[in-house]
N, CA, C and O atoms as CSV, one atom per row, in Angstrom:
chain,resi,resn,atom,element,x,y,z
A,1,MET,N,N,-28.137,26.853,48.057
A,1,MET,CA,C,-29.533,26.896,46.903
A,1,MET,C,C,-30.316,26.097,47.625
A,1,MET,O,O,-29.958,24.992,48.031
A,2,GLU,N,N,-31.463,26.624,47.832
A,2,GLU,CA,C,-32.119,25.624,48.087
A,2,GLU,C,C,-32.792,23.966,47.409
A,2,GLU,O,O,-32.784,23.882,46.181
A,3,ARG,N,N,-33.126,23.211,47.898
A,3,ARG,CA,C,-33.931,22.498,46.737
A,3,ARG,C,C,-35.500,22.927,46.478
A,3,ARG,O,O,-36.508,22.372,46.915
A,4,LEU,N,N,-35.446,23.516,46.049
A,4,LEU,CA,C,-36.985,23.946,45.160
A,4,LEU,C,C,-36.278,25.483,44.514
A,4,LEU,O,O,-37.055,26.106,43.791
A,5,GLN,N,N,-35.595,25.794,44.617
A,5,GLN,CA,C,-34.993,26.964,43.672
A,5,GLN,C,C,-33.858,25.657,42.868
A,5,GLN,O,O,-33.833,25.755,41.642
A,6,GLU,N,N,-32.943,24.472,43.491
A,6,GLU,CA,C,-32.626,24.037,42.414
A,6,GLU,C,C,-33.467,22.900,41.708
A,6,GLU,O,O,-32.714,22.254,40.979
A,7,THR,N,N,-34.565,22.503,41.677
A,7,THR,CA,C,-35.260,22.368,41.227
A,7,THR,C,C,-35.579,22.950,39.976
A,7,THR,O,O,-35.251,22.510,38.875
A,8,GLY,N,N,-36.484,24.344,40.303
A,8,GLY,CA,C,-36.449,25.245,39.206
A,8,GLY,C,C,-36.060,25.585,38.423
A,8,GLY,O,O,-36.617,25.842,37.355
A,9,THR,N,N,-34.204,25.768,38.915
A,9,THR,CA,C,-33.579,26.203,38.002
A,9,THR,C,C,-32.849,24.554,36.602
A,9,THR,O,O,-32.350,24.792,35.502
A,10,MET,N,N,-33.042,23.222,37.153
A,10,MET,CA,C,-33.113,22.444,36.528
A,10,MET,C,C,-34.300,22.462,35.400
A,10,MET,O,O,-33.952,22.562,34.224
A,11,MET,N,N,-35.556,22.378,35.690
A,11,MET,CA,C,-36.347,22.273,34.653
A,11,MET,C,C,-36.477,23.210,34.238
A,11,MET,O,O,-37.425,23.221,33.452
A,12,GLY,N,N,-35.925,24.240,34.353
A,12,GLY,CA,C,-35.637,25.815,33.551
A,12,GLY,C,C,-34.715,25.679,32.012
A,12,GLY,O,O,-34.758,26.014,30.829
A,13,ARG,N,N,-33.888,24.935,33.011
A,13,ARG,CA,C,-32.743,24.296,31.724
A,13,ARG,C,C,-33.287,23.264,30.724
A,13,ARG,O,O,-33.146,23.404,29.509
A,14,LEU,N,N,-34.023,22.042,31.388
A,14,LEU,CA,C,-34.473,20.839,30.491
A,14,LEU,C,C,-35.564,21.435,29.238
A,14,LEU,O,O,-35.690,20.976,28.103
A,15,MET,N,N,-36.537,23.003,30.069
A,15,MET,CA,C,-37.794,23.477,29.133
A,15,MET,C,C,-36.455,23.967,27.920
A,15,MET,O,O,-36.764,23.621,26.780
A,16,LYS,N,N,-35.428,24.505,27.986
A,16,LYS,CA,C,-34.908,25.112,27.298
A,16,LYS,C,C,-34.084,23.920,25.897
A,16,LYS,O,O,-33.982,23.924,24.670
A,17,ASP,N,N,-33.639,22.990,27.119
A,17,ASP,CA,C,-32.987,22.081,26.298
A,17,ASP,C,C,-34.288,20.708,25.347
A,17,ASP,O,O,-34.096,20.259,24.217
A,18,MET,N,N,-35.128,20.465,25.992
A,18,MET,CA,C,-36.447,19.675,25.792
A,18,MET,C,C,-37.526,19.839,25.928
A,18,MET,O,O,-37.988,19.014,26.717
A,19,PRO,N,N,-38.252,20.529,25.547
A,19,PRO,CA,C,-39.245,21.331,25.794
A,19,PRO,C,C,-40.344,20.577,25.217
A,19,PRO,O,O,-41.492,20.672,25.649
A,20,ALA,N,N,-39.985,19.776,24.180
A,20,ALA,CA,C,-41.478,18.829,24.132
A,20,ALA,C,C,-41.430,17.740,25.326
A,20,ALA,O,O,-42.347,17.579,26.131
A,21,GLN,N,N,-40.420,17.141,25.315
A,21,GLN,CA,C,-40.733,16.050,26.801
A,21,GLN,C,C,-41.701,16.728,28.258
A,21,GLN,O,O,-42.674,16.423,28.948
A,22,LEU,N,N,-40.566,17.928,28.117
A,22,LEU,CA,C,-40.695,18.089,29.390
A,22,LEU,C,C,-42.425,19.004,29.606
A,22,LEU,O,O,-43.151,18.996,30.600
A,23,LYS,N,N,-42.610,19.621,28.434
A,23,LYS,CA,C,-44.479,19.505,27.963
A,23,LYS,C,C,-45.125,18.566,28.650
A,23,LYS,O,O,-45.853,18.697,29.634
A,24,SER,N,N,-44.761,17.461,27.975
A,24,SER,CA,C,-45.411,16.127,27.880
A,24,SER,C,C,-45.510,15.830,29.503
A,24,SER,O,O,-46.508,15.572,30.174
A,25,PHE,N,N,-44.341,15.935,29.837
A,25,PHE,CA,C,-44.144,15.229,31.199
A,25,PHE,C,C,-45.208,16.120,32.485
A,25,PHE,O,O,-45.748,15.862,33.560
A,26,GLY,N,N,-45.078,17.101,31.679
A,26,GLY,CA,C,-45.576,18.352,33.250
A,26,GLY,C,C,-47.216,18.185,32.670
A,26,GLY,O,O,-47.934,18.355,33.655
A,27,ALA,N,N,-47.931,17.961,31.644
A,27,ALA,CA,C,-49.020,17.910,31.334
A,27,ALA,C,C,-49.609,16.789,32.072
A,27,ALA,O,O,-50.668,17.023,32.654
A,28,PHE,N,N,-48.905,15.135,32.180
A,28,PHE,CA,C,-49.307,14.454,32.941
A,28,PHE,C,C,-49.474,14.434,34.471
A,28,PHE,O,O,-50.317,13.894,35.186
A,29,VAL,N,N,-48.414,15.186,34.738
A,29,VAL,CA,C,-48.039,15.237,36.587
A,29,VAL,C,C,-49.380,15.813,36.466
A,29,VAL,O,O,-50.384,15.228,36.872
A,30,LYS,N,N,-49.395,17.356,35.713
A,30,LYS,CA,C,-50.553,17.786,36.314
A,30,LYS,C,C,-52.255,17.369,36.235
A,30,LYS,O,O,-53.149,18.079,36.696
A,31,GLY,N,N,-52.407,16.382,35.715
A,31,GLY,CA,C,-53.693,15.397,34.804
A,31,GLY,C,C,-53.389,14.240,36.348
A,31,GLY,O,O,-54.218,13.832,37.162
A,32,ALA,N,N,-52.846,14.148,36.321
A,32,ALA,CA,C,-52.096,12.704,38.044
A,32,ALA,C,C,-52.614,13.603,38.903
A,32,ALA,O,O,-53.740,13.332,39.321
A,33,GLU,N,N,-52.041,14.733,39.337
A,33,GLU,CA,C,-52.221,15.548,40.176
A,33,GLU,C,C,-53.496,16.289,40.807
A,33,GLU,O,O,-53.602,17.064,41.757
A,34,ALA,N,N,-54.746,15.555,39.592
A,34,ALA,CA,C,-55.952,16.696,39.896
A,34,ALA,C,C,-56.726,15.742,39.885
A,34,ALA,O,O,-56.755,14.645,39.326
A,35,ALA,N,N,-57.857,16.731,41.122
A,35,ALA,CA,C,-58.726,15.752,42.204
A,35,ALA,C,C,-59.301,15.255,41.333
A,35,ALA,O,O,-59.702,15.903,40.366
A,36,GLY,N,N,-59.477,13.974,41.475
A,36,GLY,CA,C,-60.794,12.818,41.490
A,36,GLY,C,C,-61.147,11.949,42.094
A,36,GLY,O,O,-62.062,12.408,42.778
A,37,ALA,N,N,-60.992,10.594,42.393
A,37,ALA,CA,C,-61.281,9.835,43.322
A,37,ALA,C,C,-60.928,10.345,44.430
A,37,ALA,O,O,-61.527,10.491,45.496
A,38,LEU,N,N,-59.322,10.750,43.893
A,38,LEU,CA,C,-58.599,11.032,45.601
A,38,LEU,C,C,-58.376,12.877,45.265
A,38,LEU,O,O,-58.081,13.535,44.267
A,39,ASP,N,N,-58.693,13.184,46.653
A,39,ASP,CA,C,-58.535,14.678,46.644
A,39,ASP,C,C,-57.156,15.434,46.259
A,39,ASP,O,O,-56.216,14.642,46.318
A,40,GLU,N,N,-56.965,16.076,46.073
A,40,GLU,CA,C,-55.561,16.892,45.739
A,40,GLU,C,C,-54.398,16.434,47.079
A,40,GLU,O,O,-53.294,15.898,46.991
A,41,LYS,N,N,-55.054,16.826,48.112
A,41,LYS,CA,C,-54.221,16.723,49.437
A,41,LYS,C,C,-53.866,15.275,49.617
A,41,LYS,O,O,-52.976,14.976,50.413
A,42,THR,N,N,-54.335,14.600,49.113
A,42,THR,CA,C,-54.231,12.782,49.820
A,42,THR,C,C,-53.083,12.780,48.960
A,42,THR,O,O,-51.939,12.661,49.399
A,43,LYS,N,N,-53.448,12.947,47.375
A,43,LYS,CA,C,-52.237,12.738,46.068
A,43,LYS,C,C,-50.863,13.103,46.648
A,43,LYS,O,O,-49.814,12.459,46.625
A,44,HIS,N,N,-51.227,14.662,47.332
A,44,HIS,CA,C,-49.813,15.415,47.366
A,44,HIS,C,C,-49.277,14.917,48.527
A,44,HIS,O,O,-48.086,15.116,48.765
A,45,LEU,N,N,-50.136,14.155,49.467
A,45,LEU,CA,C,-49.242,13.388,50.599
A,45,LEU,C,C,-48.832,12.203,50.221
A,45,LEU,O,O,-47.755,11.847,50.700
A,46,MET,N,N,-49.422,11.406,49.431
A,46,MET,CA,C,-49.159,10.214,48.311
A,46,MET,C,C,-47.579,10.654,48.275
A,46,MET,O,O,-46.650,10.305,49.003
A,47,LEU,N,N,-47.608,11.298,47.472
A,47,LEU,CA,C,-46.192,12.135,46.298
A,47,LEU,C,C,-44.924,12.071,47.287
A,47,LEU,O,O,-43.821,11.621,46.977
A,48,LEU,N,N,-45.325,12.660,48.661
A,48,LEU,CA,C,-44.433,13.174,49.617
A,48,LEU,C,C,-43.840,11.815,50.318
A,48,LEU,O,O,-42.697,11.688,50.756
A,49,SER,N,N,-44.925,10.786,50.321
A,49,SER,CA,C,-44.397,9.799,51.154
A,49,SER,C,C,-43.371,8.604,50.130
A,49,SER,O,O,-42.384,7.974,50.511
A,50,LEU,N,N,-44.135,8.593,48.529
A,50,LEU,CA,C,-42.864,8.185,48.266
A,50,LEU,C,C,-41.916,8.548,47.574
A,50,LEU,O,O,-41.209,7.792,46.908
A,51,GLY,N,N,-41.749,10.338,47.703
A,51,GLY,CA,C,-40.364,11.002,47.623
A,51,GLY,C,C,-39.541,10.490,48.874
A,51,GLY,O,O,-38.328,10.589,48.686
A,52,VAL,N,N,-39.923,9.929,50.190
A,52,VAL,CA,C,-39.111,9.407,50.751
A,52,VAL,C,C,-38.809,7.951,50.966
A,52,VAL,O,O,-37.922,7.386,51.607
A,53,ALA,N,N,-39.944,7.452,50.141
A,53,ALA,CA,C,-39.521,5.914,50.020
A,53,ALA,C,C,-38.424,5.481,49.021
A,53,ALA,O,O,-37.775,4.456,49.228
A,54,PHE,N,N,-38.180,6.397,47.750
A,54,PHE,CA,C,-37.155,6.965,46.802
A,54,PHE,C,C,-36.121,7.413,47.223
A,54,PHE,O,O,-35.061,7.209,46.632
A,55,GLN,N,N,-36.220,8.293,48.607
A,55,GLN,CA,C,-35.048,8.699,49.343
A,55,GLN,C,C,-34.863,9.876,48.588
A,55,GLN,O,O,-33.733,10.361,48.645
A,56,CYS,N,N,-36.153,10.753,47.525
A,56,CYS,CA,C,-35.191,11.913,46.463
A,56,CYS,C,C,-35.782,13.506,47.442
A,56,CYS,O,O,-36.861,14.085,47.569
A,57,SER,N,N,-34.367,13.715,47.965
A,57,SER,CA,C,-34.840,15.126,48.615
A,57,SER,C,C,-34.983,16.372,47.745
A,57,SER,O,O,-34.902,17.515,48.197
A,58,TRP,N,N,-35.119,16.183,46.946
A,58,TRP,CA,C,-35.522,17.219,45.847
A,58,TRP,C,C,-37.303,17.461,45.669
A,58,TRP,O,O,-38.059,18.419,45.503
A,59,CYS,N,N,-37.422,15.866,45.825
A,59,CYS,CA,C,-39.692,15.103,46.189
A,59,CYS,C,C,-39.600,15.818,46.980
A,59,CYS,O,O,-40.324,16.814,46.991
A,60,ILE,N,N,-38.750,15.605,47.867
A,60,ILE,CA,C,-39.399,15.479,49.289
A,60,ILE,C,C,-39.465,17.241,49.462
A,60,ILE,O,O,-40.240,17.703,50.299
A,61,ALA,N,N,-38.898,17.856,48.906
A,61,ALA,CA,C,-39.016,19.734,49.122
A,61,ALA,C,C,-40.284,19.631,48.418
A,61,ALA,O,O,-41.292,19.903,49.069
A,62,VAL,N,N,-40.402,19.308,47.281
A,62,VAL,CA,C,-41.282,19.674,46.001
A,62,VAL,C,C,-43.081,19.336,46.679
A,62,VAL,O,O,-43.976,20.179,46.633
A,63,HIS,N,N,-43.196,18.283,47.114
A,63,HIS,CA,C,-43.904,17.489,47.612
A,63,HIS,C,C,-44.679,18.131,49.144
A,63,HIS,O,O,-45.788,18.227,49.670
A,64,THR,N,N,-43.181,18.477,49.397
A,64,THR,CA,C,-44.367,18.770,51.378
A,64,THR,C,C,-44.992,20.225,50.862
A,64,THR,O,O,-46.022,20.675,51.363
A,65,LYS,N,N,-44.088,21.075,49.561
A,65,LYS,CA,C,-44.467,22.454,49.596
A,65,LYS,C,C,-46.271,22.134,48.738
A,65,LYS,O,O,-47.210,22.881,49.011
A,66,GLY,N,N,-46.393,21.214,47.971
A,66,GLY,CA,C,-47.451,20.485,47.436
A,66,GLY,C,C,-48.404,20.126,48.972
A,66,GLY,O,O,-49.466,20.710,49.186
A,67,CYS,N,N,-48.003,19.409,49.648
A,67,CYS,CA,C,-48.778,19.189,51.003
A,67,CYS,C,C,-49.374,20.573,51.844
A,67,CYS,O,O,-50.395,20.731,52.513
A,68,VAL,N,N,-48.454,21.320,51.553
A,68,VAL,CA,C,-48.948,22.810,52.816
A,68,VAL,C,C,-50.023,23.571,51.552
A,68,VAL,O,O,-51.162,24.039,51.562
A,69,ASP,N,N,-49.166,23.423,50.730
A,69,ASP,CA,C,-50.508,24.561,49.699
A,69,ASP,C,C,-52.213,23.631,49.589
A,69,ASP,O,O,-53.242,24.307,49.587
A,70,ALA,N,N,-52.272,22.335,49.520
A,70,ALA,CA,C,-53.377,21.421,49.695
A,70,ALA,C,C,-53.885,21.637,50.937
A,70,ALA,O,O,-55.071,21.462,51.217
A,71,GLY,N,N,-52.881,22.084,51.848
A,71,GLY,CA,C,-53.861,22.461,53.111
A,71,GLY,C,C,-53.746,21.388,54.069
A,71,GLY,O,O,-54.701,21.214,54.826
A,72,SER,N,N,-52.589,20.531,54.174
A,72,SER,CA,C,-51.842,19.527,55.068
A,72,SER,C,C,-51.666,19.983,56.176
A,72,SER,O,O,-50.958,20.963,55.945
A,73,THR,N,N,-51.844,19.938,57.332
A,73,THR,CA,C,-50.991,20.073,58.422
A,73,THR,C,C,-50.314,19.002,58.183
A,73,THR,O,O,-50.441,18.001,57.477
A,74,LYS,N,N,-48.766,19.871,59.712
A,74,LYS,CA,C,-47.827,19.157,60.086
A,74,LYS,C,C,-47.620,17.520,60.247
A,74,LYS,O,O,-46.886,16.788,59.583
A,75,GLU,N,N,-48.523,17.175,61.367
A,75,GLU,CA,C,-49.121,15.577,61.575
A,75,GLU,C,C,-49.230,15.120,60.411
A,75,GLU,O,O,-48.366,14.378,59.943
A,76,GLU,N,N,-50.354,15.500,59.716
A,76,GLU,CA,C,-50.511,14.929,58.466
A,76,GLU,C,C,-49.448,14.116,57.389
A,76,GLU,O,O,-49.308,12.934,57.074
A,77,ILE,N,N,-48.794,15.364,57.009
A,77,ILE,CA,C,-47.338,15.166,56.326
A,77,ILE,C,C,-46.589,13.770,57.328
A,77,ILE,O,O,-46.449,12.572,57.081
A,78,LEU,N,N,-46.183,14.737,58.667
A,78,LEU,CA,C,-45.180,13.735,59.383
A,78,LEU,C,C,-45.896,12.305,58.867
A,78,LEU,O,O,-45.004,11.554,58.470
A,79,GLU,N,N,-47.284,11.665,58.741
A,79,GLU,CA,C,-47.646,10.601,59.172
A,79,GLU,C,C,-47.668,9.642,57.762
A,79,GLU,O,O,-47.686,8.421,57.603
A,80,ALA,N,N,-47.655,10.982,56.662
A,80,ALA,CA,C,-47.798,10.552,55.112
A,80,ALA,C,C,-45.936,10.022,55.167
A,80,ALA,O,O,-45.576,8.862,54.968
A,81,ALA,N,N,-45.609,10.423,55.274
A,81,ALA,CA,C,-43.906,10.108,55.326
A,81,ALA,C,C,-43.522,9.139,56.365
A,81,ALA,O,O,-42.544,8.465,56.040
A,82,MET,N,N,-43.925,8.927,57.309
A,82,MET,CA,C,-43.804,7.720,58.442
A,82,MET,C,C,-44.159,6.558,57.365
A,82,MET,O,O,-43.291,5.686,57.357
A,83,MET,N,N,-45.310,6.314,56.379
A,83,MET,CA,C,-45.544,5.211,55.590
A,83,MET,C,C,-44.380,4.987,55.252
A,83,MET,O,O,-43.917,4.066,55.925
A,84,ALA,N,N,-43.538,5.471,54.382
A,84,ALA,CA,C,-42.727,5.312,53.446
A,84,ALA,C,C,-41.213,4.278,54.713
A,84,ALA,O,O,-40.111,3.771,54.504
A,85,VAL,N,N,-41.953,4.435,55.697
A,85,VAL,CA,C,-40.915,4.100,56.754
A,85,VAL,C,C,-41.280,2.228,56.638
A,85,VAL,O,O,-40.732,1.256,56.118
A,86,VAL,N,N,-42.434,2.468,57.401
A,86,VAL,CA,C,-43.100,1.643,57.483
A,86,VAL,C,C,-42.609,0.159,56.562
A,86,VAL,O,O,-42.197,-0.900,57.036
A,87,MET,N,N,-42.833,0.545,55.031
A,87,MET,CA,C,-42.373,-0.545,53.849
A,87,MET,C,C,-40.742,-0.378,54.041
A,87,MET,O,O,-40.150,-1.401,54.382
A,88,GLY,N,N,-39.986,0.789,53.856
A,88,GLY,CA,C,-38.422,1.124,54.271
A,88,GLY,C,C,-37.517,0.798,54.646
A,88,GLY,O,O,-36.538,0.393,54.019
A,89,GLY,N,N,-37.713,0.945,56.089
A,89,GLY,CA,C,-37.409,0.474,57.374
A,89,GLY,C,C,-36.445,1.840,57.670
A,89,GLY,O,O,-36.835,3.000,57.535
A,90,GLY,N,N,-35.247,1.467,58.055
A,90,GLY,CA,C,-34.277,2.447,58.582
A,90,GLY,C,C,-33.480,3.450,57.529
A,90,GLY,O,O,-33.189,4.554,57.989
A,91,PRO,N,N,-33.140,3.198,56.300
A,91,PRO,CA,C,-32.618,4.259,55.104
A,91,PRO,C,C,-33.907,4.799,54.849
A,91,PRO,O,O,-33.729,5.356,53.765
A,92,LYS,N,N,-35.129,4.991,55.175
A,92,LYS,CA,C,-36.122,5.442,54.530
A,92,LYS,C,C,-36.232,6.862,55.818
A,92,LYS,O,O,-36.201,8.075,55.614
A,93,LEU,N,N,-36.381,5.987,57.313
A,93,LEU,CA,C,-36.180,6.656,58.398
A,93,LEU,C,C,-35.393,7.666,58.227
A,93,LEU,O,O,-35.972,8.708,58.532
A,94,MET,N,N,-34.351,7.820,57.883
A,94,MET,CA,C,-33.193,8.400,57.918
A,94,MET,C,C,-33.563,10.075,57.089
A,94,MET,O,O,-33.094,11.179,57.369
A,95,TYR,N,N,-34.516,9.711,56.070
A,95,TYR,CA,C,-34.898,11.010,55.153
A,95,TYR,C,C,-36.387,11.608,55.822
A,95,TYR,O,O,-36.932,12.511,55.188
A,96,ILE,N,N,-36.920,11.211,56.844
A,96,ILE,CA,C,-36.915,11.974,57.761
A,96,ILE,C,C,-36.715,13.613,58.297
A,96,ILE,O,O,-37.450,14.517,58.696
A,97,GLU,N,N,-35.603,13.452,58.105
A,97,GLU,CA,C,-34.921,14.609,58.720
A,97,GLU,C,C,-35.159,15.584,57.597
A,97,GLU,O,O,-35.649,16.683,57.858
A,98,VAL,N,N,-34.716,15.116,55.870
A,98,VAL,CA,C,-35.267,16.551,55.017
A,98,VAL,C,C,-36.440,16.661,54.901
A,98,VAL,O,O,-36.789,17.454,54.027
A,99,VAL,N,N,-37.562,15.944,55.700
A,99,VAL,CA,C,-38.758,16.158,56.003
A,99,VAL,C,C,-38.967,17.525,56.849
A,99,VAL,O,O,-39.257,18.668,56.495
A,100,TYR,N,N,-38.817,17.195,57.558
A,100,TYR,CA,C,-38.235,18.325,58.764
A,100,TYR,C,C,-37.712,19.453,58.557
A,100,TYR,O,O,-38.100,20.581,58.862
A,101,GLU,N,N,-36.311,18.903,57.724
A,101,GLU,CA,C,-35.919,20.561,56.889
A,101,GLU,C,C,-36.923,21.658,56.717
A,101,GLU,O,O,-37.100,22.769,57.216
A,102,GLU,N,N,-37.872,20.454,55.264
A,102,GLU,CA,C,-38.822,21.018,54.819
A,102,GLU,C,C,-40.286,22.068,55.083
A,102,GLU,O,O,-40.911,22.969,54.524
A,103,LEU,N,N,-40.303,21.127,56.501
A,103,LEU,CA,C,-40.984,21.387,57.288
A,103,LEU,C,C,-40.909,22.474,58.155
A,103,LEU,O,O,-42.000,22.881,58.554
A,104,ASP,N,N,-40.155,22.914,58.458
A,104,ASP,CA,C,-39.628,24.029,59.087
A,104,ASP,C,C,-39.403,25.312,58.728
A,104,ASP,O,O,-39.123,26.281,59.433
A,105,LYS,N,N,-39.625,25.180,57.012
A,105,LYS,CA,C,-39.497,26.469,56.377
A,105,LYS,C,C,-41.087,26.861,56.315
A,105,LYS,O,O,-41.457,27.816,55.632
A,106,TYR,N,N,-42.255,25.838,57.283
A,106,TYR,CA,C,-43.701,26.754,56.450
A,106,TYR,C,C,-43.999,26.242,58.267
A,106,TYR,O,O,-44.766,27.096,58.711
A,107,PHE,N,N,-43.817,25.669,58.887
A,107,PHE,CA,C,-44.581,25.439,60.045
A,107,PHE,C,C,-43.509,25.775,61.746
A,107,PHE,O,O,-42.604,25.002,62.061
A,108,LYS,N,N,-43.761,26.628,62.335
A,108,LYS,CA,C,-42.530,27.202,63.408
A,108,LYS,C,C,-43.181,26.280,64.747
A,108,LYS,O,O,-42.638,26.327,65.851
């Protein structure tokens, strides 16, 4: 099962079991991701970098899609991912492979 599908399945289960908490969290995320002083594209690139920094394959999948949907190029996505490597070194570098796996779904 693809990471995005896994994430969707888990979110569906949470919505059934903990709807109030998930709705509150979703509202917070929607507000935080909305354009403000930073545009949505920049925020998605930051979220991708944080996904790499926290070594979260599912976060990388979700936020790679967010970056693509916001109009990011492959080069912008890779540069954002590399910022996590700057701060985290080798262990974060290994998660660039997950970024490439996700990028291959959108860029050929």
